[in-house]
N, C-alpha and C positions, 0 to 999 in steps of 0.2 A: 517543233516536232522532233528534229534531230536530237535536241537537248533531252526530250522525254525518253527517246530510245536509248541514249547514252546512260541516262539515269537508271533505266530498267536493266541495262546490261551490267551496270555496276552492282546492282542488287543481285542479279543472277550470279555474278562471280562470287559475291560474298556467300550466297546460299550454297554454292557448289563446294565450299570449303568450310562448312559450318560445324566446327568442333570446338568445344570449350566456350568460354564466355567472351573472349575477345571479339569474334565475329558478331556476336549479339550486340555488344556495345557499339561497335562500328556501325552496324545497321541502323540502330535507333538514334544514337547521338550524332552521327554524321550524315547519313543518307536520308533519314526520315525526319530530321529536325526536331527531335524531342529533347527536353532538358535533362541534364545529368542528375541522377540521384543514386544513393547507395545505402538505403535504409533497411535494415533487417526488420522482419515482422515476427514478433515472438509468437510461439504456439502454446504457451503455457495454459491458457484457458480454453483450448480447443478440445473437442471430443476425441476419443481414441481413434475412430476410423480415419478422420482427416489428419490428425497428428501423425499417425503411424504410416500414412501414405507417402510421407516425404522423408528424404534422407537428411534434411537440415531445414532450418527456418527459411521461408521464402524471402525474396528481396524485392523491395520497390526500387527499381534501378532507372526508371525514366518517367517523366511527367510531361504534361502539355496543357495548353489552354489557360484561361483566366484562373489565377490563384493556384496554378499547377494542380487543378482538380481532376484532370484525367490521368490515370495511373497505368503504367506498364509493369507488371509483376512477374518475376521469374521464380519458378519452383522446380527443384530437382526431385524426381520420384525415387522412392526407395525400391526400385525394380529395374531389371535389365531391359524390360519392354515398356512401351507407352501403353498404359492400360486405362481405358475410360473409367473403369470402376474405381480407380484411384484418383483420377482427376476431378470427377464430379463432386465428391464431398469436400475436397479442398476449395474448389471454386465456390461452392455454396457457403462455406464458412467465410471466405475472403469477401464475398459480395456484401456481407453485413456491414463492413466498414469501408468498402471500396466499390461504390455502385457504378462508377464509370471507369471500366478497366479492360485492358487487353491482358490475357493470361498466357504465359509462355511456360511450357513444361519441357523438360528433357528427361531421358532415361538416366540411370545412375552414371553411365560412362560419358554422357553429354555428346552422343553421336546422333541420336534420333530426337526430333523436336516436334512439338505441337504448338501452333499459335491458335489460341482459342478465343473466339468472340461469343459473348452471351447476349442474345438479342434482348434489348432493353424493353421493359414493360412499365409504362408510366402508371398504369391503372392498379396493378396488384403485385406487390413485391413477392408475395408468397406463391403466386401462380407458377406452375411448372415452366421452366425456362428452356429455350432452344439453344443448344450448344453447337457451334459451327467451328470447324477446325481446318487448318492447313498443315500438312505434314511435310517436314524437311528431314531428309536423311540421304545417305550416299546412294540409296537404291531408288530414289524418287526422280521422276522427271519434273524439273523445276521451272519450266517455262511459264506455265499457268501460275504457279506460286509467285514467281517474280513479278508478273503482271498485277496480281491481286495485292501483293505486299507493297508495291509501288504506290497503290492507292491509299496507303496508310500515311503517306507523307503529309505532314501538317500543312505545308505550302500548297499541296494538291487540294486539300480540303478547303483551305481559305488562305490566300497569299498574305492577308493581313493577320499575322499571328497574334497581335494584341487583342483582337476582337473574338478569338475563338473560345466559345463556351464549351464546357465538357460534353454537353448534349450534342453540340454540332460535331465534335470529334467522334462521339459514339455513333452518330448517324452516318458519318463518313466510313467508319469501320464496318458498319452493317452492310453498306453497299459493297465494300471490298470482299466481304465474306458471303455475298449473295450466291448461294448454290444454284439457284434457278438461272442466274445470269450465265454462269459457266455452263450449265446444262443446255441452255438455249444456244450459246455460242457453239458448243460441240454439235448439237443437233443441226444447226444451220450449215456448219462445215461438212457434216456427214451428208446432208442432203445434196450439197454442191458436188462433192466428190462422187456420190452415188449417181447423180444424173450425168456427169462426165463419163463415168464408166459405162452406164447403161447406153448412152448415145454411141459410144465407141463400139460396143458389142452389137448394137442394132445395125450400125453401118456395115459391120462385117457379115452379119447373118440375115438381115432383113426380117428378123423375128423379135419384135419388141417385147412380147410377153416373156419369152425365154430370157431375153437380155435383162429384163426387170428382175426376174426371179434369180437368175444366176448372179447378177451384181449384188443383190442382197446377201446371197449365200457366201460369196467370196469375201465381201467386206466383213461379214460377221465371223468367218473363219479367221481372218486376220486379226480382228479385234479380240477374239477369244485367246489368241496367242499372248496378248498382253496381260491377260489375267493368269495364264499358265506360267509365264516366265516370272511372275511375282513370287511364285512358290520355289523358284530356283531349281525347277525340275527339268530344265533344258540346259545341260552343260554347266550347272551351277551358276548360270548367267542370268541376272535379272534384266539384261538388255540383249537377250538372245537374238531377237529378230534383227536388231541393228548389226550384231556380229555376223549373223547369217548373210545379210545383204552385203555387208562390206567384204566378207570372204568371197562371195560370188564376183563382186566387181573387181577384185584383185586376182582372180583365178584364171583370167584369160579364157573365159567361157564364150561360146557362141552368143552373138548379140540376141537380145530378146528371148533368152532361154531360162531366165530365173524362175518364173512361175512353173514352167513345164518340167524342168530338170532338177530344180531344187525344192521349191515350195510344195509341189504336189507329192514329192517323195516324203517330206515331213508329214503332210496331211494323211496320205493314204497308206503309207508303209510304216513309218516310224510310230505313228499314233495307233496303229492297228497291229503292232507286234509282228510286222512282216518285213522289217528292214533287214537287208542282207549285205554281205561284204562286197558285192559286185560293183557298187557305185564308187569307182576309183577316182572320179573327178572331184570328190569331196576331200578337203584337207583333213588330216588325222583328227584334229580337235573337233571338227564338225561331225565327222563320221562317228566318233565316240559319243557325242551328245545325242545323235540320232539313234544309235544302237541302244542307248539307255533311256530313251524317251518313255514316258508313261504310256501304258496301254489304255487307250480311251475308247469308249463306245458311246452310243447314244444318238447316232444319226448324223451329226455335223461333219465328222471326218470319215464318213463312209461314202465311197463313190456311188453316185446315184444317176438317174437318167439325165439330170441337168448337166452333169459333167461330160456326158458323151453325146449330147444332142446335136452339136455342130462342131465343125472345124473352125477354131478361132484362136486368137492369140492375145494375151495381155502383155503388152510391150514393157520393156524395162522403164521407159519414160512414164508410162501410165502407172506402173507399180511405184515408181519413185514419188509420184504425187500422192498416192495412197499412204505410203510410208511417212512422208513429211507431215501429212495430216495427223496420223496416229501418234507420231513422236511428239507432237505439240502438247499432248494432254497427259495428265497423270492418271493412272488406272489403279483402282483399289478393288480387292476381291470382296471386302465387307460391304454389305448393303446397309444403308443408314437406317436407324430407327427414327421415329417421328421427332424425338427430342435430341438426337445426336446426328449431325450431318458433317460429312467431309467434303471439302471443296475439291472434288475429283470426280472421275467417271467410274461408276460402279456397274455391276452386272445388270441392274435394272435398265440401264441405257440400251442394252440389246433388245429388250422388250419394247422400249419406247420407239426405237427406230423401226423395228419390224412393224409395229402396230400403226405407225404413221405412214409407212411406205408400202403397205400391203397391196395397194392398188396400182395397176399399170398406169392409170391416167395421171397426167401432170396437172390437171385442173384442180385447183384448191377446193372447189366446191364439191368435188367427188371423193374427197379423202375419206368421207364417212360412209362410203357405199356399204362397207361391211359392218358399219355400226360400231366400230371399235374406238373407244376413247379411254385414255389411261387414267386409272384411279389414283388419287394422291395417297402417299404413304400413310399420312396421319389417319385418313378415313379408313384405310385398310386395317391399321393397327386397332383403331377404336372398334371396328366391326368384329374383328377376331376376338377381342377381349370381351365385348358384350355377349357374343355367342357362347364363349366358353363359360362365362359366369352363369348364363342361363342354363346351359346344358349340364354343367356340374351340379347346379342346384337341383335340377330334375333328378339326378342320381343320388346326391348326398343329403338332400332334404332342404326345404324352404328355411328351416331354422338357421342354416349356415350361410344364407345368401349374403348377408352383410360381411361376414368374414371372407367369403370368396371374392367379393368386390375388393377388399383390402389386399388379398393375396395376389389377385390377377392385375390390379392396377397399381402395384408397387413397382417403382422404377429405380429408386436409388437403394444402395445397400442397407441403410438404416431402416427404411420403410419395409424392405423385404425381411430383415431380421425380426422386426416387430410383428409383422403379419405371420411369419413362420413360427414364431414363438406361440402365438395364439392357436395356430393349427396343431402344434404339438400338444398344447394344453387340452385341446378338444379331442385329442387322440384320432385325428383324421388322416395322418400320413398314409396309413395302410389302405384306407378306402380311396383316397385320392390317387394313390399309386395304381390300384387295380382299375379305376375308372379311366385314367389317362392311357393305360396300356391298351384298353379295348376301344378307345375313342376312334371313330371314323369320320373324317371330314371330306366333303367333296365340293368342288367348284364345277358346276355343269357347263360353264362357258369360260374355261380357265385362261384363255389367251396365253400370254407369256408367263403365267404362273405367279402373278403378284400376290394373290391371296394365299396360295400355298406356301410361298416363301415367308409371307408375314406370319402365317400360323406356325410355321416351322420355328421361327425365332422365339415366339411366345411359349410354345410347347417345350422347346429345348430349355428355356429358362426354368419352367415349372418342373420338368423332369430332373434337372440338375439340383434344384432345391429339395425335391422329394428324395433324391439319392442321399443328399446330405442329412436330411431328417431321419432317414432309415439307416444311416451309417454305411452306405454302399459307395463303391467307386466305379466309375465308368468314364471312358474317354469321351471327349466332345464328339469325335468322329463316330464312335459306335453308338452314342446316344442319338445323334442326328440321323444316322443311318437307320436306326430302329424306328424313329418317328416317320421318316419318309416311307419306309417299307410297310408299316403297319397302320399308320394313321391318316395319311394324306392321299387323296385321289383327285383326278381332274379329267375332264373331257372337253375337247374342242374340235370343231369341224375342220379347222385349218391344220394341216400337217405341220407347217412351219411353226405354228404356235406351240404345238406339242413338243417339238424339238427344243425350242427356246425355253419352255418351262422345265424340261429335263436338265438343260444346261445350267439354268439358274439354281435349281435344286442341287446340282452337282457342285457348283462353285460354293454354295452355302455350306455344303457338306465338307469340302476339303479345306476351307479357310483355316481351320485349326488342326488339320491333319499333319502329323509330324512323321513323314516318311522321307528317307533318303532316296535319291533317284535310283540307286542300286536296288533298294528294297522294292521300289515300284516296279522296276523292270523284271526282277526275279519272280514276281507274281505272274503265273501263266494265265491267270484270269484277269480281266480288266479291272482297274480300280473303280471305275464308275459302275455302280449297281445297275441292274436291268430295271429301268423304270417302265418297261412296256406294259405291265399289268396294273400300274398305278395311274399312268397318264395315257388315256385312250383317245384315239382319233375317231370321230364320228359325229353324226347328227344327234344332239341330245334330245330333240323334240319328236322327230318322226322315227318310229321304231318298226319299220315295215320290212318284211321279207316276202316277196311275191305277192304284194298287196295285203299281206296279213300283218296286223299290228300286234306284235308279240308282247308288248308291255301290258296288255290286258290280262295276261296269264298270271300276273304276280299274286293275285288273291287265291289262285288255285293251289299255291304251293304251301299252304298252311297244313300242319299235320303231316310232315315229312316222315316216312318210316325210318326206324333206327339205322338200318343198313345204309340208306341213302345219306342220313345225317353224318355217318362215319366217313362216307365218300366225300361229302362236302368239306368236312374238317380236314381230310387228307389233301384235298385240292388247295385249300387255304394254306396249309403248311408247305406244300410243294411250291406254291407261288412265292412264298417267303424265301425258300431255299434258292429258287431261280433268281430272285432279286439279289440275294447275297452271293451269287456265283458259287453256291455250295456244291462241291463235287459229288455229294451223295444225292443230289436232286434226281428224281426218277425221269425227268424230262430233259432231254439234251438240247432242245431248241424251243424257241418261242412258238413255232408252228405246232409242235406236239402239245404244248399246254393249251393253245387255242382250240385244238381238236378235242382235248379232254373237257374243256368248258362246254363246247357244243354237245358232246356226247352226254355229259351230265344233264344238261338242259333237256335233251331229247328223252332221257330216262325219266326225268321228272314229269314231262308231259305224258309219257306212256303210263307211268305209275298212276297218275291222277285219272287218266282215261279208264284204266282198269278199275279203279275205285268207283267211278261213275257207272260203268257197266254193271258192276255188282249191285249198286244201289237201285238201278233200273230193274234188274232181275228180281231183287227182293220185293220191290213194290208191285211188280207184275204178278208175282206169286200170291201176294195178298189179295190183289184184285181177282185173280182166277180161282181163289180158294172157295170152299163150300159156302153157299149163300146163306144157309140157315144158321151156320155158326162161323164166327169170325175169329181168326187167330190174331192175338196180340203180338207185338214185336218181341215180347219176352217169352213167347212160346205158349202161353196160356190161351184158352179160348173163351169166347163170350157169346152168349145168345144175343142176337140183334134182330130187331124188327126190320122189315124190308126198307123203309125210307131211310133209316140210319145207315144201313149197308150201302144204299145208293149214294148218299151224301159222302160217306167215307171213301167210296170208290172214286167219286169225282175228284176229291182232294188228292188222292194218290195219283190219279191220271194227270192232274195239273202239275204235280211234282215231277212226274215222268217227262212231261213236255219241257219243263225248265231244264231238267238234267240232260235231255236229248239235245237241246240247243247248246248247252255247255259242251257236250260231247262232240257235236259237229264242229264247234269252234276249235276244240283241241285237235281234231282230225285235220282241219284245215291248216293249223299251225304245224303239225307234224309233217304234213305234205309239203308245206313251204320249206321246211328245214331240210327235207330230203332232196328237193329239186334245186335248191339254191347252190350255185357253183361257188360264189364268193359271199359268205355271210357278212353283212355289214355290222356296224356297231349296234348292239342291243343291250340295254342296261342289265336285263335279267340274265343274259348270257355272260357278258363281260364281268359282272360282279355277282355271279350266282351265289357265292359264299356270303355276300352281304345280305341279299334279299331272302335267302332261304336259311340263314343262320338264326341264332337265338334271338337277335334283336329285330330282324325283319326290315332292315333299312339303315340308312346312314344316321349318325348322331347329329351332324351339323351339315347343313347346306348353306353355302356362302358364296357371294360373288357379285359381279357387275355384268349382267347380261347385255348383249348387243343392243344398241340404240338404232333400230331400223323402223322407219315409219311404215304404216300399213300399205301404202301404195308402192313401196319399194321391196316388200317382202318377196323373196324368191328362194328356190331351192339352192342352198349354199354350195351344193356339189356341181351345179351347172355353171359353166363359164359364163361370164357376164355377156359376152357377145351372142350367146345362144339363149339368153333369157327372153321369153315372149310373154305376151299378155295371157296366153292360154296356159303355159306351164306354170306361170305365177298363180293362176287361179287354181290349178290342180294342187299345187303345194299348199296353198292356204286352206284348201278343203281338208288336206291330210292333217294340217296343224289343228284345225277345229276338231276333227274326228279324234285326234290323239288326246285332246283335253276332255272331250265328252267321255271317252273310254276310261280315262283316269278317274273321273268322278261321275259315273253314270247316274247315281242317285240325285245329285244336285241338278244336273242338266236334264234329268228324266230321259235318259238315252236308252233306246230299245235297239239292241244289236241286230235283232232279226229284221228290222225295217231298213237297215243301212246296207244297201247294195252298192250303189255308186255315189249317192248323195247323202252325206252325213246330216245335213240340215233336215232331211225328211225323217230322221230317226229321233229327233229331239223336240221337246216342247219348249224348253228354255234354251234359246240359241245364244251363243257367244257373239258379242257385237263384232260385225265384220270389219269395223274400222280399228280394231285393236292393234296397237303397235306390237312388235315382236316380243318385247320384254314381258307383256301380259301372259303369253304362252309359257315363258320361262317361270313366271311366278307359279302357275298351276303345276307345271311339271316338277319344279323344285320341291314344292310341298309334297308331291306324291312320292318323292324319294326318301322321305324321313321315316324313321321308326317312331313308335308312339311317344317316346320320350325325347324326340328330336327337337332341334332348334334351327330356325331359318333366319338368315340375315342377308338382305340384298340392298344394294344401292342402285337406284334407277331414276329415271325421269319422274318428276313429281306430278305429271299431267294426269295420271290415273286417279289422283285424289279429287280432281275437279271436273273431269270431262265425262261425256256420256259413256265412252267405251270402258271406263273404269268401274262402272256400276256392278258388273258381274263379279269382278274380283272383290269389290267392297262387300257385296252381299255374301259371297262364299266365306270370306274370312270372318265376317261378323258372326255368322251362324256356326261355323265349323272349326274355327281356330281361336286362339287367344292372340289378339293384336296387342302385343306387349308395349312396343314403343314405335312411334313414327317420328323421326328426327329430322328437323330442318336446320340449316345454318344461314342466318340472315347476313352474316359478316363476309362470307366467302363462298364462291362457286367451287364445286369439286372438279370441274373439267374445263381447262383453259381452251382446249381445242374444239369443244362442242358448245353451241349455243343452246344449252340445256341446263335447267336447274334441277337439282336432285333432292331426294330424301333417302334416308336410311330407315329400313323397316326391319323390326325384330318380331317374328311370329313364333307361335308354338307349332307343333305338328298338327295336321288336321284330323278330325274324326268325322267322316262324312255321315256316319250313321246317327249321330246325335247333334242337335243344335245347342251344344253346351256353351258355345262362345257367347251366347246372349247373356249369360250370367257373369261374364268377365268384364274387367275394366281396362280400357285403352288409355294410353298416355300419349298425347301429342306434345312434343318437346321442340321448342324453338330456341336455338342458341344465338346469343347476340355477339359472341366473340369467336375467333377461329378455333377449330377443334384442338389445336396444340395447347390452348389454355384451359381446357376442361377435362383433360385425361386424369380424372381424380375420382377415387372411390366414393368420397363423401358426397360429391355432386350427384353421382348416379344413384346412390342409395337414397338421397333426399328426393330425387325424382320418383323413385320406386315407391316411396312411402307417403308422398304428398296426397292428402285426401281430396283437395279441391283446387280450383284454378289459382295459381300463384305465380309470382314473378320475383326474380333476384337480378343482381347485376349481370350474371352470366347467362341466365336462361329464363324462359317462361314455360310452365307446364300446365296442360289442360287435361285433367283426368275426366273421363266420361264413360258411362256404362255402354257396352256394345248393344245391349237391348235398346237403350235410348237412341243410339246412332241409327239402328235399324228403323226405329219409329220416325226419327227426323227425316230419313230419306225415303219414306214410303208415302204413297198417295192417299192412303187411308180410305180408299173407296170400298164400301161394303159390297159383298160380304167378305171378300178376300183382299186385304190391302196388298198392293204390289210395290216392291222396292224399285224406285226409279233413279236412285243415286243422289248424292249430296256433295256439297262443296267442302270437303274435309280440310283441304289446304287453306282455303280462304277463311273458314269459320274458326278452325281450331289451331292453326299454325300462325296465320298472319293477323287475324282480327285483334285489335287492341281492346282494352277493357271498356273504353268509351263506346265501342260498337255495341257491346252487350247491354250497357246501361241504357242507351237510346232505344234499342229494340224492346227492352222491358218497359221503359217509361212511355214510349210512343205506340204501344200496342194498338190502340183504337184510332190513331192518327196517321198510321202508315198504310200504304196500299201497294200492291204489286202493279208495276207498270202495265203488264200484259192484261190486267183486269180492267184498266180504264182506257187503254189505247191498243192499237194493233201495230206490231213491229214487223217490218219486212226488210229484206236486203235490198240495197240499191240495184241499179240496172247493171246486169252482167252482159256487156256487149260482145265479148269475145275478141274484139279488135278495137281497142280504145283509140288507136292511131287513126282509124277510119271514122269512127262515129263522133268523136269530139274534135271540133274544128276551131282553130284560133283565128285571129284577125287576118293573118296572111292567107290562110286556107280559104276563108270567106271571100277575100278579095280576089283570089285566083279563080275560084270556081263559080262565084256569083249564083249560088244555089238559091232557089225560090224560098221566100220566107215561110211558106206553108210547111216546109220540111225541117225547120230549125226552131229549137226552143232553148232558152238560157239554161245552163247547167254548170255544175262544178264536178271536177274529176278527182281532186284531192284537197286536203286541208290547206295547202299552201295558197289556194285561190280564195280563201275566206279570211278576211282580216279583222272581222268583228263578229260578235254573237248574233246581232240582228243584221241580216243580210238583205240586200236589194237585188233580186234576180236580174233586173234590167241592166245592172252594172257588171254582171258577170262577163269575163273576157271570152269564155268558151260558149259554143253552141252545140247542142246535141242534134245529130242527124236523125230525124224521127219520121219515117216514111212507111206507110202501110199500103201503098198502092202497088199494083202489079207492073211488070215491065211494059205491058201494052199501054196501060193507063199513063205511063210516064213518057210516052213517045214525044220527042221534041223538047224535053225539059233538060235543064242543066243538071238536075238531080240524077237523071239517067246517065248522063255523061260521067258524073262522079261515081256512080255505081259501077260502070264499065271500067273506069280507071281502077277502082278497088279490086275488081276481078283480075285485072292485069298484074296487080301486086300480090295476088294469091289470098286476099282476105277471106274470100268465100270458101276456102278450103280449111279454114281453122275449125276445130271441133265444135265450138259453140255456134258458129255461123252456119256450117253445112248441115246442121240438124234442123234448120228452119225451112219451111216451104219456100219462102223468099228470104234469102240469107240476110238481106238488109232490113227486114221488118222485125223490129224489136217487140212487136205485140202492142199491148195497151197498158203499160205500167202507169200507175197513178202517182203523181207527185205528192209530197207531204209538206206540211208547214214546218216540221221539226225534223232535222237530220243530224246524225252524230257519227263521229269517226269511231271505228271499232278496233283499230290498231293505235295504241296509246303510248306515246313517249312520256310526256310529263303530265298532261291533263286531257281528260275527255271533254270535248266541247259539243254542246247541243245547239246547233245553229237554228235560228228561227226567222221566218218571214211571214208577214200577213198574207202573202200570196204563195201558194204551194210551189215548190221548185224541184227540178230533177237533179239526181246525183248518181254517180257511178257506184259500183259495188265496193268501193272503199268506204262507203257509208251505210248506215242503217236508217231506214225511214220510219218515222213514228207518226201514225195516222190517228188523229184525235178529233172527235166530232164537235167538241166545244171550243171555246176561245183558247188558242194555244199558248198564250203568254203565261197564264197561271201554271200550266204544266211545264213550260220551258224554265220558269223560275225555280220550280221544285227540282227539275233535272240538273240545272246548272249550279245548284247549291253545293256547299262543301260536304254535306252529308252524302250526296250521290257520289262525289269523288272518293269519299271514304269507302262506300259500298263497292265501287268499282275496283279500288285498290285491294280490297279484301277478296272479292269474288272473281276478279279477272284471272285469266290464265297467265301464270308467271313461269311456265316451263320453257320460255325463250331466254337463254342465257345472255343474249345481247342487251337485255334491259327492257325489251319491248313487252308491253302488256296487251293482251288480246281478249276481246269479249265477243262471243258469237251472237247471232240474232236471237236465239232462244234464251241466251243468258241475259241479253239486254231486256227481254220481256220479263225476266224474273227479278229485275232490280226493284227493291223496295224503297219507296219514296214518300215524303210527306204528301198527304192527299191534296191534290191541286185544288179541290173544292174548298179547302180551308184558306187558300191564299187569295188575297184581294187582287182582282184582275187589273184594275187601274194602276195600283202600286207596282204590280209585277211589270206591266208595260213600261211604266216610267223608269224603273230601275234597269231593265234590260236595254232600253233605248239609250240610257246614259252610260251603259257599260261598254268596255272595249272588248278584250278577249277573256276576261275573268280568269287570269292565271291564279295560282294558289295564294299568293300574298298580295294580290291587287286590292287597292282600296275599294274599288267597285264591288269586289266579291263580299267584303264585309257588310256593305249596305244591303246587298241582295240576301246575304245569309241572315241578317237581322230580321228581314221580312219572313223568311221561311222558318227560321228557328223559333221565332216568337209564336208561330202557328202551332208548333208542337211543344211549346212551353219549356224550352231549354234554358237553363241558367247561364249566366256569363261564364262560370267555371266550366260548364259542360261544353259551351261553344268553343272556349279556348282549348278544351281537350280534343275536340274534333279537328281544329286547325293543327294542333301539335301532332295528332295521329296521322293526318293526311300527309303533312310535310315529312314525317319520319318514314312512312311507308314508301313514298315516292323516292326520297333520297336513298333509302336502303336498297330499293330495287335497282336504281341506277348505279349506285356505288358497288353493289354486288356484281353487276355486269362487268365492272372494270377491275374486279378484285384479282384476277389472274392474268391481267394484261400488262 
């Protein structure tokens, strides 16, 4: 152990003096045990991009492994800085001849270094590769770097150097460059230091919630300093906090005063342009650094109620622990792209720790109370690119879609140059420029801003290329500032999330900003733009003021008068000026602009009310006019007979009634706006210029809405300790109403009927078991303009469960469901036991069922998303006419009209949509599944048509009702009250079971207490009451809590939670089971049915149709879903043969010999060939292994 520490210390010493080639040679030739080489690599046949990137030919200077097949190559860049755009083409060229290689780059002066690992891909050399790097320079913290580089030691990889293959060395390098390992280590250390600080503050104040929130705030203020000092904006010192802390310790200051007298001055004065010369306790150098500190705003360094809530102290000892933790890691301002990662801590980590520690509870199972799980960078990047291709196509034309894929999915300089040349040839630079400038993107649940940051990077690249194409020059800072100010919007209900989103955008903005600290300080306005009107805090779903849902007024604002349009344009421009801290902005504060938003909204309401009043007056005049002659709307008159006059008058009266209802609604809204003291977030007020502008909504809605199960949905503004069943019910009613009001036509919502109960006003009710993200789908769609694009990543459960049917039906009829994307290779969320899909939709048109003419594409990727970020792949998916499969993906195109028909009950005269298993049928089902369905049309039956399926017995207190041998011996309960039963699958060790051999007995007693007088059963019941079993919800609802009623046992019972295999247990005698099972009641001989159910075909069906939204690998199938299993007709299976095979079988696992013999019996009944039978086995094995491997993919 000590030897390892000494070795790592030696490496650290070398890295701290890493200038020139001598330290590089010492590191690899001496410390890391690589063999010496010194072979130049000529660049004569290289392309211009790669050749010109280097100052000289690269050098193969070290090797390792068998036949020296692993290479270490050094290349000196032809630049003062380390630029990824120069490194990537060089690596791509070298990899052609050196597949197993560590690449080392330096700048021209050899002061700054990159160690680059390229993740090896055995399947496809041409696939996009993941570059991971460690940075070495005088300004880096090198502790983590020394730890990871020590792992490159060949003796560490394998002490027997003679047996080291190049692949083994490459694998060892990939472990050393594992960014996730560093991230996890940082996060674990952060959690540890956070809990220490939280407990300290709780001990001082007895206020755990405050301590939780303040500890987060304080740690993130400190962490933010590490990003700021990277810019040398604090005393030209990249290690300012270390200098600050050491100055304090040597200044003879009062004990435990660093945070109060030093750090808080930096936070609240220096960063807010309020530092004054009165702080004489600071040394001159520190005072100068504080006087010239950048003027920051954005919430993090503003004193807030948390800072003054309690009298408390952060001791020097406590701060020293925090400082030691932060000093351990290297921080980088740059956020990684999916294909370029640095082994360091970047601003994304602020979001990760916030989102993981947002709850007060220390219990791990409550971490997801807020439903927040962090989206992987690659998924974010893919979604942003797909949404941009889709939306730009909507504006520039379908004919350019292939080209737009090439442009937006271009990652390296050569690909970009080729795509940009095609853009120029198509004369699209001007159109693309105008479209990008007007583009509006919103994340309605933005969290810490990951999607906004992801979109910023892609838009910045596109805008940079547009500028080059049009011959314009613009600094990176101004370009990004314009994108953030004009293109990106976010809303979140958590205030902390909004602050973190602002900070991440700010860091992304300043990474390339070239300001001296004097220039920064001379600005009287803060460097950080005002993000207040781009990132809004509020509830995205419920838009109520005084009980009035103001989101319903959006449709009323069509046909805005010219004077108001000018006012809207002016507000939009003033918001941009405020964002830019422009001194000519008419509004001096955020409050003034908020007031103008509200006043404009009120004026829009008043104007529309005036228009309605005029329409009512006009109609009333027509009704009151002369009866013998009727005036037309154009002023001419017409002779009418009486019955025509009466009919016309009735129509006008109906119009008046509708308009009067609209007018009453507007008056109620106006009244709510007048009486509200504090107007909460309302989309149409906060973004009035978006919804009443030319487009009438956002161009792109994108995000990862919260994952909150229906039973946990509560008003996010109510503290957790005040959440009750009643206020949860009230909030869910508001959610339902908000969806009905967003799409009243689809839900047949009658506003006049909705007083207190929204369900009374609709004939098409939203499923009450809908998880929270379902509401976000509907609301997100409602935010789009007619050419808008929608892209969400959510749980995949809506594709297969009952509560998804409303969303399925709505999108089928009124949207174009362009792509539904699954990934079988990897889960998207390590922290959530949830499997996800990415959905790309068009904007909805509720007035037309135009979606039924569109084609949906269900896409299943078989490899991680990093490997498929390619224009060719996605254009192939877009143009594939029928079901097909490649090495990377499978695509299933299908008409939305067909999908509606497949999910409808077809009951005349009006077929009703009842939902379908989209995930099972179109994402998971292999080709053999469809072959058998087609071939076995007349030989397959639905289980529910030949048998009845019920859930096993729900006792509500299994500990009481199921007794083992010890319980039976202790209580000696009379046999009349005991029956054999099984509680879980572990108690059954074969398919054919013998109830008399069961170890457990079910307590089954339907007698009254009086009838039980003198029995041991009554003593047992009374003991149960002493344990509180009678108070449990399921028990206390029964007249006699111990009476389970009269459940009927079944001959066949199956497990509904499935790890590897679903088993259908059978016995000639019916037997009782708990609600861990489903009971199959069959009136004929059960063995033929049990043979059919235990066949591999049924395992295939269950693997396809079962619910896979449990990221832990578990498959679940509900009772009604079991009834829907399609099986070979048991009437076609020989009863005696079935009995014989089942009695001879053990547990019938996937590859058991017994299963093959049983399958022969069943498959022969439906005439499957040997090849088709083999296809079933292969498909079942693949589906099960894929599901279980995916569960482990992020662990």
